[in-house]
C-alpha positions in Angstrom: 26.6 13.2 2.8 24.0 15.7 1.6 20.8 16.6 3.4 18.9 15.2 0.7 16.1 12.7 0.1 15.6 10.2 -2.8 12.5 8.4 -3.7 12.8 5.1 -5.8 9.5 5.2 -7.7 7.3 2.0 -8.4 5.5 1.4 -11.6 3.5 -1.6 -12.9 1.9 -2.2 -16.4 3.2 1.3 -17.4 1.4 3.1 -14.4 2.8 4.8 -11.4 1.7 3.0 -8.4 -0.2 5.0 -5.8 2.5 4.0 -3.2 5.0 6.3 -5.1 2.9 9.4 -4.4 2.3 8.4 -0.9 6.3 8.2 -0.7 6.4 12.0 -1.7 4.2 12.9 1.4 6.4 10.8 3.6 9.6 12.3 2.0 8.3 15.9 2.6 7.8 14.9 6.4 11.6 14.3 6.4 12.1 17.9 5.9 15.3 17.8 3.9 15.9 20.7 1.6 15.7 18.7 -1.7 13.7 15.7 -2.8 14.4 13.8 -6.1 12.6 10.9 -7.6 14.5 8.0 -9.5 12.7 5.7 -11.7 14.0 2.7 -13.6 12.5 1.1 -16.6 12.8 0.1 -20.3 11.1 3.1 -21.9 10.9 5.5 -19.0 10.6 9.0 -20.6 6.7 9.2 -20.5 6.5 8.1 -16.8 9.4 10.4 -15.8 7.7 13.3 -17.3 4.4 12.3 -15.5 6.0 12.2 -12.2 7.7 15.5 -12.7 4.5 17.1 -13.7 2.4 15.6 -10.9 5.0 16.2 -8.1 7.0 19.2 -9.2 10.1 17.3 -8.1 13.1 16.6 -10.3 13.3 13.1 -11.8 16.1 10.9 -13.1 15.1 8.1 -15.3 17.4 5.2 -15.6 16.7 3.3 -18.7 17.7 -0.1 -20.2 16.0 -3.0 -22.1 17.3 -5.2 -19.0 15.3 -3.1 -16.6 11.8 -3.7 -18.2 10.8 -6.0 -15.3 12.1 -5.9 -11.7 15.3 -7.8 -11.2 17.1 -7.2 -8.0 20.7 -7.4 -9.3 20.1 -5.5 -12.5 18.2 -2.6 -10.5 20.9 -2.5 -7.9 23.7 -2.1 -10.6 21.9 0.7 -12.3 21.1 2.5 -9.0 24.4 2.4 -7.1 26.5 4.7 -9.1 24.0 7.4 -9.1 23.4 7.0 -5.3 27.0 7.1 -4.7 27.3 10.4 -6.7 24.3 11.9 -5.1 25.1 10.7 -1.5 21.7 11.2 -0.1 20.8 11.3 3.6 17.6 9.3 3.1 16.3 6.8 0.4 12.7 6.0 0.3 10.7 2.9 -1.2 7.2 1.4 -0.9 7.0 -1.6 1.4 6.0 -3.8 -1.5 7.7 -6.8 -3.3 9.7 -4.2 -5.1 10.7 -2.2 -2.1 11.3 -4.8 0.6 13.5 -6.7 -1.9 15.4 -3.6 -3.0 15.8 -1.5 0.1 17.9 -3.9 2.3 20.3 -4.4 -0.7 20.8 -0.7 -1.0 21.2 -0.5 2.7 23.9 -3.2 2.6 25.8 -1.5 -0.3 25.7 1.9 1.2 26.2 1.0 4.8 23.1 2.9 5.7 20.4 1.4 8.4 17.3 0.1 6.9 13.8 0.7 8.6 11.0 -1.1 7.1 7.2 -0.9 7.1 7.0 2.6 8.4 3.3 3.5 9.1 3.7 7.0 10.6 6.0 9.8 11.4 5.7 12.5 14.1 8.4 14.8 14.2 11.6 12.9 14.6 9.8 9.7 15.7 8.9 6.9 13.2 6.4 4.1 14.1 6.4 0.6 12.7 4.6 -2.5 13.8 6.6 -5.5 15.4 5.9 -9.2 16.3 3.1 -9.6 13.6 1.4 -6.3 14.4 1.0 -7.1 18.2 3.0 -4.0 19.3 3.8 -0.7 17.7 7.3 0.5 18.1 8.5 4.2 18.2 12.0 4.7 16.6 14.0 7.8 16.6 14.7 9.0 13.0 18.3 8.4 12.1 20.0 11.8 12.2 22.6 11.1 9.5 21.2 8.4 7.0 18.8 5.4 6.4 17.0 3.7 3.9 13.2 3.4 4.5 10.2 1.4 3.1 6.8 3.0 3.8 3.5 0.8 4.2 1.1 1.3 1.2 -1.8 3.4 2.3 -0.2 4.7 5.5 0.3 8.2 4.1 -2.1 10.2 1.9 -0.9 10.8 -1.8 0.8 14.0 -2.4 -1.7 16.5 -3.9 -1.2 16.6 -7.6 0.4 19.7 -9.3 0.6 20.8 -12.9 4.3 21.6 -12.8 6.3 22.0 -16.1 9.5 23.2 -14.3 10.7 19.9 -13.0 14.1 18.9 -14.5 13.9 15.4 -16.2 17.1 13.6 -16.9 17.1 10.2 -18.8 20.3 8.0 -18.2 21.1 4.9 -20.0 22.1 1.9 -18.0 24.5 -0.8 -19.1 23.5 -4.4 -18.5 26.1 -6.3 -16.2 26.5 -10.0 -15.9 24.3 -11.3 -13.0 24.1 -14.5 -11.0 20.3 -14.6 -11.4 17.8 -13.9 -14.3 14.3 -12.8 -14.7 12.2 -15.5 -16.2 8.6 -13.9 -16.3 5.8 -12.7 -14.3 3.0 -15.0 -12.9 -0.2 -13.0 -12.3 -2.2 -13.7 -9.0 -5.1 -15.9 -9.5 -7.1 -13.6 -7.4 -10.1 -12.1 -9.1 -12.1 -9.0 -8.7 -11.2 -5.5 -7.6 -8.0 -5.1 -5.7 -8.5 -4.0 -2.1 -5.9 -1.2 -2.7 -8.1 0.5 -5.3 -11.6 -0.4 -4.1 -13.9 2.3 -2.9 -15.9 -0.3 -0.7 -14.3 -3.1 1.1 -16.3 -5.9 2.9 -14.0 -7.8 5.2 -14.3 -10.8 7.3 -12.6 -12.1 10.4 -12.5 -15.1 12.6 -16.1 -14.5 13.3 -17.0 -15.7 9.9 -16.8 -19.2 11.2 -15.8 -21.1 8.3 -14.4 -20.9 4.6 -17.8 -21.8 3.4 -19.4 -18.7 5.1 -16.9 -16.3 3.3 -19.2 -16.3 0.2 -21.6 -13.9 2.3 -18.8 -11.2 2.0 -18.8 -11.5 -1.8 -22.5 -11.4 -2.0 -22.5 -8.4 0.2 -19.7 -6.6 -1.7 -21.5 -7.2 -5.1 -24.0 -4.8 -4.1 -21.5 -2.0 -4.7 -19.5 -0.6 -7.5 -15.7 -0.7 -7.2 -15.9 -3.0 -4.2 -13.5 -5.8 -3.0 -13.5 -8.5 -0.4 -10.8 -8.1 2.5 -10.1 -10.1 5.6 -8.1 -9.9 8.9 -5.1 -12.0 9.2 -6.7 -15.2 10.8 -9.1 -16.2 7.8 -5.8 -15.7 5.5 -3.6 -17.8 7.8 -6.5 -20.5 7.9 -6.7 -20.6 4.0 -10.2 -19.2 3.8 -9.0 -16.5 1.6 -5.8 -15.6 -0.2 -3.2 -13.4 1.7 -3.6 -10.7 -1.1 -7.0 -9.7 0.6 -5.5 -9.2 4.0 -5.9 -5.8 5.5 -3.6 -4.6 8.3 -0.2 -3.9 9.3 1.0 -7.2 7.9 -1.2 -7.0 5.0 -2.3 -3.8 3.3 -3.3 -0.4 4.7 -6.5 0.8 3.0 -8.6 4.0 3.0 -11.9 3.3 1.1 -15.0 5.3 1.2 -16.7 2.5 3.0 -15.4 -0.4 5.0 -17.7 -3.0 6.3 -16.1 -5.3 9.0 -17.9 -8.5 9.5 -17.0 -10.8 12.4 -13.9 -8.9 13.0 -13.0 -8.2 16.7 -10.4 -5.5 16.0 -6.9 -6.3 16.8 -4.5 -3.4 16.8 -2.7 -4.7 13.6 -6.1 -4.7 11.6 -7.2 -1.4 13.1 -4.0 0.3 12.0 -4.7 -0.9 8.5 -8.1 0.4 7.9 -8.8 3.1 10.7 -8.7 6.0 8.1 -11.6 4.6 6.0 -14.1 7.2 5.6 -17.0 5.3 6.8 -16.6 2.1 9.0 -19.6 -0.3 9.7 -18.9 -3.2 11.9 -21.0 -6.2 12.5 -20.3 -8.4 15.5 -22.1 -10.6 18.0 -19.9 -9.2 20.8 -21.0 -5.7 21.9 -17.5 -5.2 23.5 -15.5 -5.9 20.4 -12.6 -3.4 19.8 -13.8 -2.7 16.3 -16.8 -0.9 17.6 -14.4 1.7 19.2 -13.7 3.3 15.9 -16.8 2.2 13.9 -19.1 4.9 12.9 -22.1 2.3 12.8 -22.2 -0.7 15.1 -24.4 -3.6 14.6 -24.5 -6.2 17.2 -26.0 -9.3 15.4 -25.2 -12.7 13.9 -23.6 -11.8 10.5 -25.1 -15.0 9.0 -28.6 -13.7 9.8 -28.1 -10.0 9.3 -26.2 -10.1 5.8 -28.7 -12.1 3.9 -31.7 -10.0 5.4 -29.8 -6.7 4.5 -28.9 -7.8 0.9 -32.6 -8.8 0.5 -34.0 -5.5 1.7 -31.3 -3.5 -0.2 -32.4 -5.3 -3.5 -36.0 -4.6 -2.6 -35.4 -0.8 -2.0 -33.2 -0.6 -5.2 -36.1 -2.4 -7.2 -38.6 0.1 -5.8 -36.5 3.2 -6.6 -36.1 2.0 -10.1 -39.9 1.6 -10.5 -40.2 5.2 -9.0 -41.8 3.7 -5.8 -40.9 5.3 -2.5 
């Protein structure tokens, strides 16, 4: 077994996902002498070159018409020969539907342990949440080998380079008979900016009170460009908003420029998913709410009163500025 790390890249709609570049940061923390990226797809040359140029790492693209969309059996068949030849110590994937489907399958085929949803690494210690985010567990980094999935947003993206020295290799995969088949992709019905890409996130918690009051979040978010509505776990579980909006260990980790927490008490699992936001504003009627411990600006008020007044005053100020009135 080689002291070597492999990253399995994720891409959608012909774009490398941010999680892939975050994996580069995580992989470098493992401090193996070599890191290589593997990417699968139908026409993969352009994305392979993009990865090599942006990271400076060697890239192997595995290409085939049957790899156009993610299909577990096809991807696993395409990967296993290469993984066995390279015999890496560590294999890293994003903790997404792509990663948490593929990672345990790779682990089972290679006999490596699988550690999922990693959110931090300190030396030889890995941290992940357990029991729905109620506790954080510190795990010793396996000294020999492992397969990892890493929470999106938990690590900063690797600083982009402009490297033309990376080795790019394209392999052609042969389609093998499978017991399942890919039938299509159904896009989420959720509208608006994704919380993963938003610069401003307005999130609501149990303190919103009801599904009907969630409209306040959309009204507030609409004041800002590149904004999105988020939520803690409870509103998602209650059906007030889709789970794709959930922020936290069991949802998505985010690092927007501005995070506005409305009626969110601040459980450990939620705080872990947004604590690295550049500016945090919290609105809560409870002055002892845990969210206030990390917020830059704390507003103790009823959000149903505060948000409409804030929106009204904001629009007045904006209108005055447009008219040249101080």
